[in-house]
ROSE-4610 file (N, C-alpha, C; in Angstrom, 1 decimal, always signed):
// ROSE-4610
residu = [M/M/M/N/N/N/T/T/T/T/T/T/N/N/N/I/I/I/R/R/R/V/V/V/Y/Y/Y/G/G/G/I/I/I/I/I/I/I/I/I/N/N/N/D/D/D/V/V/V/N/N/N/Q/Q/Q/V/V/V/L/L/L/L/L/L/S/S/S/D/D/D/E/E/E/L/L/L/R/R/R/H/H/H/G/G/G/N/N/N/A/A/A/F/F/F/T/T/T/K/K/K/F/F/F/P/P/P/G/G/G/G/G/G/G/G/G/L/L/L/E/E/E/W/W/W/G/G/G/E/E/E/G/G/G/T/T/T/K/K/K/E/E/E/C/C/C/L/L/L/Q/Q/Q/R/R/R/E/E/E/L/L/L/Q/Q/Q/E/E/E/E/E/E/I/I/I/G/G/G/L/L/L/T/T/T/A/A/A/E/E/E/I/I/I/G/G/G/E/E/E/L/L/L/F/F/F/Y/Y/Y/V/V/V/N/N/N/D/D/D/F/F/F/G/G/G/Q/Q/Q/L/L/L/S/S/S/A/A/A/F/F/F/K/K/K/K/K/K/N/N/N/D/D/D/Q/Q/Q/L/L/L/F/F/F/S/S/S/F/F/F/Y/Y/Y/Y/Y/Y/F/F/F/V/V/V/N/N/N/Q/Q/Q/I/I/I/D/D/D/I/I/I/K/K/K/A/A/A/I/I/I/K/K/K/A/A/A/T/T/T/N/N/N/H/H/H/A/A/A/I/I/I/P/P/P/N/N/N/S/S/S/E/E/E/E/E/E/G/G/G/E/E/E/K/K/K/F/F/F/R/R/R/W/W/W/V/V/V/D/D/D/L/L/L/S/S/S/E/E/E/L/L/L/T/T/T/S/S/S/E/E/E/T/T/T/V/V/V/T/T/T/F/F/F/P/P/P/I/I/I/D/D/D/K/K/K/I/I/I/V/V/V/A/A/A/Q/Q/Q/K/K/K/L/L/L/S/S/S/K/K/K/L/L/L]
num = [1/1/1/2/2/2/3/3/3/4/4/4/5/5/5/6/6/6/7/7/7/8/8/8/9/9/9/10/10/10/11/11/11/12/12/12/13/13/13/14/14/14/15/15/15/16/16/16/17/17/17/18/18/18/19/19/19/20/20/20/21/21/21/22/22/22/23/23/23/24/24/24/25/25/25/26/26/26/27/27/27/28/28/28/29/29/29/30/30/30/31/31/31/32/32/32/33/33/33/34/34/34/35/35/35/36/36/36/37/37/37/38/38/38/39/39/39/40/40/40/41/41/41/42/42/42/43/43/43/44/44/44/45/45/45/46/46/46/47/47/47/48/48/48/49/49/49/50/50/50/51/51/51/52/52/52/53/53/53/54/54/54/55/55/55/56/56/56/57/57/57/58/58/58/59/59/59/60/60/60/61/61/61/62/62/62/63/63/63/64/64/64/65/65/65/66/66/66/67/67/67/68/68/68/69/69/69/70/70/70/71/71/71/72/72/72/73/73/73/74/74/74/75/75/75/76/76/76/77/77/77/78/78/78/79/79/79/80/80/80/81/81/81/82/82/82/83/83/83/84/84/84/85/85/85/86/86/86/87/87/87/88/88/88/89/89/89/90/90/90/91/91/91/92/92/92/93/93/93/94/94/94/95/95/95/96/96/96/97/97/97/98/98/98/99/99/99/100/100/100/101/101/101/102/102/102/103/103/103/104/104/104/105/105/105/106/106/106/107/107/107/108/108/108/109/109/109/110/110/110/111/111/111/112/112/112/113/113/113/114/114/114/115/115/115/116/116/116/117/117/117/118/118/118/119/119/119/120/120/120/121/121/121/122/122/122/123/123/123/124/124/124/125/125/125/126/126/126/127/127/127/128/128/128/129/129/129/130/130/130/131/131/131/132/132/132/133/133/133/134/134/134/135/135/135/136/136/136/137/137/137/138/138/138/139/139/139/140/140/140/141/141/141/142/142/142/143/143/143]
x = [+114.5/+113.3/+112.6/+111.2/+110.6/+110.7/+110.8/+111.0/+110.1/+109.6/+109.0/+110.0/+110.0/+111.2/+110.5/+110.6/+109.9/+110.8/+110.2/+110.7/+110.1/+111.3/+110.5/+111.0/+110.4/+110.9/+110.0/+110.7/+110.4/+110.4/+109.2/+108.8/+109.1/+110.1/+110.8/+110.4/+109.4/+109.1/+109.5/+110.3/+110.8/+109.8/+110.2/+109.4/+109.1/+109.9/+109.0/+108.1/+107.9/+106.9/+107.6/+108.9/+109.6/+110.0/+109.9/+110.1/+111.5/+112.1/+113.2/+113.9/+114.3/+114.3/+116.0/+116.1/+117.2/+117.5/+118.5/+119.0/+120.1/+119.9/+121.1/+121.2/+122.8/+123.1/+124.2/+123.5/+123.9/+124.1/+125.7/+125.7/+125.1/+125.4/+125.1/+123.7/+122.9/+121.2/+120.9/+120.4/+120.3/+118.8/+118.4/+116.8/+116.9/+115.8/+115.2/+114.1/+114.3/+113.3/+113.2/+112.3/+112.5/+113.3/+114.2/+115.1/+114.6/+115.2/+115.0/+115.4/+114.9/+115.4/+114.9/+116.0/+115.2/+115.5/+114.1/+114.0/+115.0/+115.5/+116.4/+115.8/+116.4/+115.7/+115.8/+114.7/+114.4/+114.2/+113.9/+113.6/+112.1/+111.5/+110.4/+110.4/+109.3/+109.4/+109.6/+109.3/+109.8/+111.4/+111.5/+113.2/+114.1/+113.7/+114.4/+114.3/+113.2/+113.5/+114.4/+114.3/+115.4/+116.6/+117.2/+118.4/+119.1/+118.0/+118.3/+118.4/+117.9/+118.1/+119.0/+119.6/+121.1/+122.1/+122.1/+122.9/+123.2/+122.3/+122.0/+122.4/+121.7/+121.6/+122.7/+122.6/+123.7/+122.9/+121.7/+120.9/+119.9/+119.6/+118.6/+117.2/+116.4/+115.0/+113.7/+112.7/+111.4/+110.3/+110.1/+109.0/+107.6/+106.9/+105.4/+104.4/+103.5/+102.4/+103.0/+102.1/+102.1/+101.5/+101.8/+101.2/+100.7/+101.2/+100.7/+101.7/+101.2/+101.4/+101.0/+101.7/+101.0/+100.1/+99.1/+98.3/+98.2/+99.4/+99.5/+101.1/+101.3/+102.7/+103.4/+104.5/+105.2/+106.3/+106.5/+107.9/+109.2/+110.2/+111.1/+111.9/+112.6/+113.0/+114.6/+115.2/+116.4/+116.3/+115.6/+115.3/+114.0/+114.0/+113.1/+112.2/+112.5/+112.0/+111.7/+111.8/+111.5/+109.9/+109.0/+108.2/+108.3/+107.8/+107.7/+106.9/+106.6/+105.6/+106.4/+105.9/+106.6/+106.0/+106.5/+105.7/+106.6/+105.6/+106.4/+105.3/+106.6/+106.3/+106.5/+105.9/+106.2/+107.1/+108.4/+109.2/+108.9/+108.6/+108.2/+109.6/+110.5/+111.9/+112.6/+113.4/+114.9/+115.7/+116.7/+117.4/+117.5/+116.6/+116.4/+118.0/+118.3/+119.4/+120.6/+120.5/+121.9/+121.9/+120.8/+120.5/+121.2/+122.4/+123.4/+122.7/+122.1/+121.1/+122.1/+121.9/+122.7/+121.9/+122.4/+121.9/+122.6/+122.2/+123.3/+122.4/+123.4/+122.8/+121.7/+120.7/+120.0/+119.8/+120.2/+120.4/+121.5/+121.5/+123.0/+124.1/+124.9/+126.1/+127.2/+127.4/+128.3/+127.5/+128.4/+128.1/+128.0/+126.4/+126.0/+124.7/+124.7/+123.3/+123.4/+122.8/+122.6/+121.3/+121.4/+119.9/+119.5/+118.5/+117.7/+116.4/+116.0/+114.5/+113.9/+112.1/+111.5/+110.6/+110.1/+108.9/+107.5/+107.0/+105.5/+104.6/+104.7/+103.7/+104.5/+105.6/+106.4/+106.2/+106.1/+106.3/+105.1/+105.8/+104.6/+105.2/+104.3/+104.6/+106.0/+106.3/+107.5/+108.8/+108.7/+109.5/+110.6/+109.9/+110.5/+110.6/+111.3/+111.5/+110.3/+110.3/+109.6/+108.3/+107.3/+105.9/+105.3/+105.5/+105.2/+105.3/+106.5/+107.0/+106.0/+105.7/+104.7/+103.4/+103.1/+101.8/+101.9/+103.1/+103.1/+103.1/+104.2/+104.4/+102.6/+101.9/+100.6/+100.2/+100.1/+99.2/+99.9/+101.0/+101.4/+101.7/+101.4/+101.1/+99.7/+98.7/+97.4/+97.0/+98.2/+98.4/+98.2]
y = [-17.2/-16.0/-15.9/-16.0/-15.2/-13.8/-13.4/-12.0/-11.8/-10.6/-9.9/-9.2/-9.6/-8.6/-7.9/-6.8/-6.0/-5.6/-5.9/-5.9/-4.8/-3.9/-3.0/-3.3/-3.5/-3.7/-2.4/-2.3/-1.5/-2.0/-1.4/-2.1/-0.6/-1.0/-0.1/-0.4/+0.4/+0.1/+0.7/+0.2/+1.2/+1.6/+2.6/+2.7/+2.2/+1.0/-0.2/-1.4/-0.9/-2.0/-3.2/-2.9/-4.0/-3.7/-5.0/-4.5/-5.1/-4.1/-4.8/-5.9/-6.8/-7.9/-8.1/-8.7/-8.7/-10.4/-10.8/-12.3/-12.4/-13.1/-12.8/-14.5/-14.4/-15.5/-15.0/-15.8/-15.2/-16.8/-16.7/-18.0/-19.2/-19.2/-20.7/-20.9/-19.3/-19.7/-18.8/-19.1/-18.7/-18.2/-17.2/-16.7/-15.3/-15.2/-13.8/-13.1/-11.9/-11.0/-9.5/-8.9/-7.5/-6.8/-5.3/-4.8/-4.1/-4.2/-4.0/-4.6/-4.4/-5.3/-4.9/-5.3/-5.2/-3.7/-3.4/-2.0/-2.3/-0.8/-0.7/+0.2/-0.1/+1.0/+2.3/+2.5/+4.1/+4.7/+3.5/+3.9/+3.9/+4.6/+4.5/+3.5/+2.9/+1.9/+2.7/+4.1/+4.7/+5.1/+5.7/+5.8/+4.5/+3.3/+2.0/+2.0/+1.8/+1.5/+2.6/+3.8/+4.6/+4.7/+4.3/+3.5/+2.4/+1.1/+0.1/+0.2/+1.0/+1.1/+2.1/+3.0/+3.5/+2.7/+1.8/+0.8/-0.5/-0.9/-2.2/-1.5/-0.4/-0.2/+1.3/+2.1/+3.3/+4.3/+4.4/+5.3/+6.3/+7.2/+8.2/+8.0/+7.8/+7.5/+8.1/+8.3/+8.9/+7.8/+7.9/+6.5/+6.9/+6.1/+6.3/+5.7/+5.5/+4.8/+3.3/+3.0/+1.6/+0.6/-0.5/-1.2/-2.2/-3.1/-4.3/-4.5/-4.9/-5.2/-6.8/-7.6/-8.7/-8.9/-8.9/-8.9/-10.5/-11.2/-12.3/-12.6/-13.2/-13.7/-14.5/-14.2/-15.2/-15.4/-17.0/-17.8/-17.2/-16.9/-16.6/-18.1/-17.7/-18.6/-18.8/-18.1/-18.1/-18.1/-17.7/-17.7/-17.9/-19.4/-20.0/-19.4/-18.8/-17.7/-16.6/-16.1/-15.0/-14.8/-14.0/-13.9/-12.5/-12.5/-11.3/-11.0/-9.4/-8.2/-7.7/-7.5/-7.1/-5.8/-4.8/-3.8/-3.4/-3.4/-3.1/-1.8/-0.7/+0.6/+0.7/+1.3/+1.8/+2.6/+2.9/+3.9/+5.1/+6.2/+6.9/+7.9/+8.0/+8.6/+7.9/+7.7/+6.7/+7.1/+7.1/+7.3/+5.8/+5.5/+4.0/+3.8/+4.7/+4.3/+4.2/+4.6/+4.2/+3.1/+2.2/+1.0/+0.0/-0.7/-1.5/-3.1/-3.1/-4.4/-5.3/-6.4/-7.5/-8.4/-9.4/-10.4/-11.4/-12.1/-12.8/-14.6/-15.5/-16.4/-16.7/-17.6/-17.7/-19.2/-19.6/-18.5/-18.0/-17.0/-16.5/-17.1/-17.4/-18.4/-17.7/-16.2/-15.6/-14.9/-15.1/-14.1/-12.8/-12.4/-11.1/-11.0/-9.7/-9.7/-8.8/-9.3/-8.9/-8.5/-7.2/-6.7/-7.0/-7.3/-7.5/-6.9/-6.6/-6.2/-7.4/-7.6/-8.6/-7.8/-8.4/-7.6/-8.1/-7.2/-7.3/-8.3/-8.4/-9.5/-10.9/-11.1/-12.3/-12.4/-11.8/-12.0/-13.0/-13.8/-15.0/-15.1/-15.6/-16.0/-16.9/-17.9/-18.8/-18.1/-16.5/-15.7/-15.6/-15.3/-15.2/-16.0/-15.9/-17.3/-17.1/-16.1/-16.1/-16.4/-16.5/-16.5/-15.2/-13.9/-12.9/-12.3/-12.1/-12.0/-12.7/-13.9/-14.6/-13.9/-13.2/-12.6/-11.4/-10.6/-9.4/-9.6/-10.3/-10.9/-10.9/-11.7/-12.0/-10.8/-10.0/-8.6/-7.8/-7.6/-7.0/-7.4/-8.5/-9.1/-8.8/-8.7/-8.1/-6.6/-5.9/-4.3/-4.2]
z = [-11.1/-10.9/-12.2/-12.1/-13.1/-13.8/-15.1/-14.9/-16.1/-16.6/-17.7/-18.5/-19.8/-20.9/-21.6/-21.7/-23.0/-24.0/-25.2/-26.5/-27.2/-28.3/-28.9/-30.8/-31.6/-33.0/-33.8/-34.9/-36.1/-37.3/-37.8/-39.0/-40.2/-40.8/-42.0/-43.3/-43.6/-45.4/-46.3/-47.3/-47.9/-49.2/-50.3/-51.1/-52.2/-52.5/-53.4/-52.4/-51.5/-50.7/-50.2/-49.5/-49.0/-47.3/-46.7/-45.2/-45.0/-43.8/-43.4/-42.6/-42.9/-41.8/-41.3/-40.1/-39.5/-39.6/-39.7/-40.1/-39.0/-37.9/-37.1/-36.6/-36.1/-35.6/-34.5/-33.1/-31.5/-31.1/-30.5/-29.6/-30.2/-31.8/-32.3/-32.7/-32.4/-32.5/-33.9/-35.1/-36.1/-36.1/-36.4/-36.4/-37.4/-37.5/-38.5/-37.6/-37.4/-37.1/-37.6/-37.0/-37.3/-36.1/-37.0/-36.3/-34.8/-34.2/-32.7/-31.5/-30.5/-29.3/-27.9/-26.7/-25.2/-24.9/-24.2/-23.2/-21.9/-22.1/-20.7/-19.9/-18.7/-17.4/-17.7/-17.6/-18.0/-18.9/-20.1/-21.3/-21.7/-22.5/-23.0/-24.2/-24.7/-25.8/-27.3/-27.4/-28.8/-28.3/-27.3/-27.0/-26.9/-26.8/-26.8/-28.6/-29.1/-30.5/-31.4/-30.8/-31.4/-31.2/-30.1/-29.5/-30.3/-30.4/-30.7/-32.4/-32.9/-34.6/-34.7/-33.8/-34.0/-33.7/-32.9/-32.7/-33.6/-33.9/-35.1/-36.7/-37.2/-38.3/-38.5/-37.2/-37.4/-37.7/-37.5/-38.1/-37.3/-37.2/-36.4/-37.0/-36.5/-36.9/-36.0/-36.5/-36.3/-36.1/-34.6/-34.6/-34.8/-35.5/-35.8/-35.1/-35.5/-34.8/-34.4/-33.6/-32.8/-33.7/-34.3/-35.1/-34.4/-33.4/-32.8/-31.2/-30.2/-29.2/-28.9/-28.3/-27.6/-26.5/-26.5/-24.9/-24.3/-24.8/-24.1/-23.2/-22.4/-22.1/-23.0/-23.6/-24.6/-24.2/-24.0/-23.0/-24.1/-23.7/-24.5/-24.9/-26.0/-26.6/-25.9/-25.5/-24.9/-23.6/-22.8/-21.4/-21.0/-20.3/-20.1/-19.0/-18.2/-17.4/-17.2/-18.5/-18.9/-20.0/-19.7/-20.8/-21.1/-22.9/-23.6/-23.7/-23.7/-24.3/-25.3/-26.6/-27.7/-28.1/-28.4/-29.1/-30.8/-31.6/-32.9/-33.5/-34.1/-34.5/-35.9/-36.3/-37.8/-37.2/-38.6/-38.4/-39.6/-39.2/-40.0/-41.4/-40.6/-41.1/-40.8/-41.7/-41.6/-42.8/-43.1/-44.3/-44.9/-45.7/-46.1/-47.0/-47.8/-48.9/-48.0/-46.6/-46.0/-45.3/-45.6/-44.6/-45.7/-44.7/-45.5/-45.4/-46.3/-46.9/-47.6/-47.5/-48.4/-48.9/-50.2/-50.4/-49.8/-49.0/-48.2/-48.0/-47.5/-47.2/-46.2/-46.2/-44.9/-44.7/-43.4/-42.3/-42.1/-41.3/-41.4/-40.6/-41.2/-41.0/-40.3/-40.2/-39.5/-38.1/-37.1/-35.4/-35.9/-35.6/-35.8/-36.4/-37.1/-37.6/-39.3/-40.0/-41.5/-41.8/-42.7/-42.8/-44.3/-44.7/-46.1/-46.4/-47.5/-47.6/-48.4/-47.9/-48.4/-48.9/-50.0/-50.4/-49.8/-49.3/-48.2/-48.9/-50.1/-50.9/-50.6/-50.5/-50.1/-48.5/-47.6/-46.4/-45.8/-45.1/-44.5/-43.4/-42.4/-40.9/-41.0/-42.3/-42.2/-42.2/-42.9/-43.1/-41.7/-41.0/-39.6/-38.6/-37.6/-36.6/-35.3/-34.5/-33.7/-33.1/-32.2/-32.5/-32.9/-31.7/-31.9/-33.2/-33.7/-35.1/-36.4/-36.0/-37.0/-37.2/-35.9/-35.8/-36.7/-36.4/-37.0/-38.5/-39.2/-40.2/-41.0/-40.5/-41.3/-41.3/-40.3/-40.2/-41.3/-41.4/-42.6/-43.9/-44.2/-45.4/-46.0/-45.1/-45.6/-45.8/-45.3/-46.0/-47.4]
């Protein structure tokens, strides 16, 4: 069955102009993406991102302005019958100092996720894995 999947991601930029990325290993697949995830039934996009950041990072966040949404159906990398629409929001308030970012090997070789800061000046489409993230990375690098 063909389905549509809504994804919501946060753009978290610290005070030294670095963006937070998530390096993940899930079921043998290593990838790098922005923090966030899938919309659940009954949620709005901002509510989804608040929940995802609480689950992934363990922090409460204030969601800001919408930065990007794809206006085309993107095939999922994991479910061949899913098309994705992804929303990317700036995160206005979050306790940056409480984010557990590490200096770890890439790709992530341990099941789960690890976070790291990347200088916006060094962010390219090659830094992230998925097609829509690549568009967002290119747009962010021009800020």
